[in-house]
C-alpha positions in Angstrom: 75.4 75.0 59.6 75.0 77.7 61.1 77.1 80.8 60.7 78.7 80.0 64.3 79.3 76.6 63.6 81.2 77.3 60.2 83.5 78.6 62.3 84.5 75.6 64.3 87.5 73.6 63.7 87.0 70.1 61.9 88.0 67.3 64.5 88.3 63.8 63.3 88.3 60.5 64.8 91.2 58.7 66.2 94.8 59.9 66.9 96.5 62.0 64.3 100.5 62.1 63.4 100.3 65.6 63.2 97.9 68.6 62.4 98.4 68.1 58.6 96.2 64.8 59.1 93.5 66.4 61.5 93.0 66.7 65.2 90.9 65.3 67.6 89.3 67.0 70.8 92.8 66.5 72.7 95.2 66.8 70.4 93.6 70.2 69.4 94.0 71.0 73.3 97.5 70.2 73.5 98.1 72.5 70.8 96.0 75.1 72.4 98.1 74.8 75.9 101.7 75.1 74.4 102.2 71.2 74.6 103.8 68.5 72.4 100.9 67.4 69.8 99.5 64.8 71.7 96.2 63.2 72.4 97.3 62.5 76.0 98.3 66.1 76.9 99.4 66.7 80.8 97.2 70.0 80.7 94.3 67.6 81.7 93.0 65.1 83.7 93.7 61.2 82.4 89.9 60.4 82.8 88.2 63.5 81.7 90.7 63.3 78.6 89.6 59.8 78.2 86.0 61.0 78.1 86.8 63.5 75.5 88.4 61.5 73.4 85.6 58.4 73.4 82.8 61.4 73.1 84.9 62.6 70.1 85.3 59.5 68.7 81.7 58.5 69.0 79.9 61.3 67.8 78.9 61.4 64.2 81.2 63.4 61.6 78.6 66.3 61.0 78.1 66.9 64.8 81.6 66.6 65.8 83.0 70.1 65.5 80.1 71.4 68.0 82.3 69.6 70.8 84.8 72.2 69.8 83.8 74.8 72.1 84.6 72.7 74.9 88.3 72.0 74.2 89.7 75.7 76.0 87.5 74.3 79.1 89.5 71.1 79.5 92.9 72.8 79.5 94.5 72.9 83.2 91.9 70.6 84.6 93.7 67.9 86.4 94.2 66.8 90.0 95.6 63.8 91.7 92.8 63.8 94.0 91.1 59.9 93.5 87.3 62.1 94.0 88.0 63.3 90.7 88.2 60.0 89.3 85.3 58.5 91.3 82.9 61.3 90.3 83.7 61.3 86.3 83.2 58.0 86.5 80.0 58.2 88.3 78.5 60.9 86.4 79.1 59.0 83.1 77.3 55.7 84.5 74.9 57.5 85.9 74.0 59.4 82.6 74.2 56.3 80.5 72.6 53.3 82.5 68.6 54.7 81.8 69.5 55.0 78.2 71.8 52.3 77.4 71.0 48.9 75.8 70.5 45.9 78.2 73.7 44.3 77.6 75.4 47.1 79.0 73.3 47.6 82.2 74.4 45.2 84.4 78.4 46.8 84.0 76.8 50.3 84.5 74.5 49.7 87.6 77.6 47.9 89.2 79.8 51.0 88.2 77.2 53.5 90.1 76.9 50.9 93.3 80.8 50.9 93.0 81.9 54.4 92.8 79.1 55.5 95.6 81.3 52.6 97.5 84.1 54.2 97.1 82.9 57.5 98.0 81.7 56.2 101.5 85.5 55.3 102.2 87.2 59.0 100.7 84.5 60.8 102.6 84.0 58.6 105.8 80.0 58.4 104.8 77.8 55.5 106.2 77.9 52.5 103.9 75.4 52.4 101.5 74.9 56.0 100.5 73.7 57.0 97.3 73.4 60.3 95.5 70.1 61.3 94.0 71.2 61.0 90.8 72.2 57.5 91.5 69.0 56.8 93.3 67.1 57.8 90.4 69.2 56.2 87.6 69.1 52.6 89.2 65.3 52.9 89.5 65.5 53.2 85.9 66.3 49.3 85.8 65.5 47.7 89.2 65.8 44.4 88.3 69.5 45.0 87.3 69.9 47.4 90.2 68.8 44.4 92.4 71.3 42.1 90.8 74.1 44.9 90.8 73.8 45.2 94.7 74.2 41.3 95.4 77.2 41.7 93.0 78.8 44.1 94.9 78.1 43.0 98.4 81.3 42.1 100.7 83.7 43.9 97.5 86.8 45.2 98.9 87.0 48.7 98.7 90.4 50.1 97.4 89.9 53.6 95.9 93.2 53.5 93.8 92.2 49.9 92.1 88.8 51.5 91.3 91.0 54.7 89.6 93.6 52.4 87.9 91.4 49.4 86.6 87.7 50.3 86.8 87.3 54.0 86.2 88.3 53.7 82.6 86.3 50.7 82.0 83.0 52.5 83.3 84.1 55.4 81.0 84.5 53.0 78.0 81.0 51.4 78.6 79.6 54.5 79.5 80.1 56.6 76.1 79.4 53.3 74.3 76.2 52.8 75.9 74.9 56.1 75.0 75.9 56.0 71.4 74.5 52.7 71.0 71.1 53.8 72.5 67.7 53.6 71.1 67.2 57.6 71.5 66.3 60.1 69.0 69.6 62.2 69.8 72.9 60.2 71.1 75.2 62.7 70.1 73.3 65.7 71.9 73.5 63.3 74.8 77.3 62.5 74.8 78.3 66.4 74.1 75.8 66.9 77.2 78.0 64.4 79.4 81.1 65.9 78.5 80.2 69.8 78.8 78.6 68.3 82.6 81.8 66.7 83.3 83.6 69.7 82.3 81.6 71.8 84.6 82.1 69.9 87.7 85.9 69.8 87.1 86.0 73.3 86.5 84.0 73.8 89.8 86.1 71.3 91.7 89.2 73.5 90.8 87.5 76.3 91.4 88.6 77.3 88.0 88.2 80.9 86.2 85.6 81.0 83.2 87.1 79.2 80.1 88.6 81.3 77.3 86.7 81.6 73.9 87.8 79.5 71.6 88.9 82.1 69.0 89.4 81.1 65.1 93.0 82.8 65.1 93.9 80.3 68.0 93.2 76.9 65.9 93.1 78.2 62.5 96.6 77.7 61.6 96.7 74.1 62.1 93.2 73.2 61.8 90.7 73.4 58.7 87.3 75.2 59.6 84.2 72.7 59.2 82.9 74.6 56.4 86.0 73.2 54.4 84.8 70.0 54.8 81.8 70.7 52.7 
């Protein structure tokens, strides 16, 4: 480990009843935000928090502390605007589709097309509009993309249903797809997805720069990565 890595908190998988049993990404965010200890704090958008929990849980133990510098940056990022849910899900699906195992590609391709259809409705765009990122991701598996286009034809467009039902499933499939991908650096890809999504949300919220994760802010409740060795 580098010296910087040694000074990061040791994060764990799953939910922890209290700090003495460890902390996951969002539990430490709740503590830093001054909220009740929880992995579902009010300070962070629910779908962004779900993504953070999923990335935390599917990152291997030695790499998980590297997620910690992002924790302060999710505090205060929340909104009731459905654009957030649609675009967070779309970012995850676009990132995962080109590397995901074949058995997850149909779900992710449908997610991309479905999210773009939601944006057609929310932004009053021409039907069938695709962002360059979505078009590139779909082009990585053209046969699956054609199937997904047919599957989505005639779908009823209900953004509130997408937010409630589809978006969480997309996050789960995308993070699992990256974690299971036959690539050399799945943990780095998961971390990059979370970083990019946080940057997106901070841009949408017009947020000030995130504070630095200083050791004195977390060391009273979570041991450092050094202590795990």
